[in-house]
N, C-alpha and C positions, 0 to 999 in steps of 0.2 A: 205100385212100388212094393218091393218085398219087405218083410218084417225082420227076417233073420239077418244078422250082421254079415255073415259070409256072402249071402245072396246080394246084399246091398253093395258089398265090395265088388262082386262080380259084375254088377251093372255098371259101376264106375270104370272098372278095368276094360270092359267091353266097349264102352263109349270112347275111352282114351285110344284103344287100338283102332277103332273105326275111324277116328279123326286122323290118326297116323297113316292108315291105309288110304284114306281119301286124299291126303296130301301127297302121298307117294304116287298114286294113280294120276293125279293132276299134273305132277311134275313130269311123269312119263309122257303124258299126252303133249305137254309143252315141248319136250325135247324132240318128240316125233314130228311135231309140226315144224319146228325149226329146221330139222334135217330135211324134211320134204321141201320146205321153202328154199333152202340152200341149193338143193339139187335143181329145183325148178328155175331158180334165178341164174344158175350156172356159176355160183360163187366159187372163189378160189379155194375156200376152206370146206368144200362140200364133202370131201373124203373124211375130214376131221369130224364134221357134224354127224356123218353116218356112223363113224366109229363110236362116238359118244352115245348115239341113240342105241346102237347094238349093245353096248355095255349096260345101259339102263334097262333095256328089255331083258337081258340075261339076269340082272339083279331082281327085277320084278318077278320073273319066273322062279327064281331061287326062293323068294319070299312068299311064293304062292299067291301073288297079286294077279297073276294071269297064268293060264294053263301053259304047259311046256310046248304043246303043239301050236298054240296061238302065238307064242314067242317065236317059234321057228318060222311060222308063216310071216310074221312081221319082219323078221330079219331077212328072209328071202326076198320079200317085196322091196325092202330098202336096197339090197344089193342089186336087184334088177334095175331099179331106178338109177342107181349110180352107174351101172354098166351102160345103160341106154344113154345117159348124159355124157359118158366118156367118149362115145362114138363120134 
């Protein structure tokens, strides 16, 4: 544990940001799983689930929770699944 006051604060702030990032990543994974499940089940709201998932992926990339190319890859995969399910 640091001795300097500003260093102590940085430890607390870093821990707080880590908790927020973990929560956001967990939420993103949940939304992606729900979208995948909706497409697999052929649910009526599968397009809506994909739209919400793509929005969450974009937000995660904007907040640097995931790389922009990883976000593009996820979005592309979601759209491919939706297109395949639509046939």
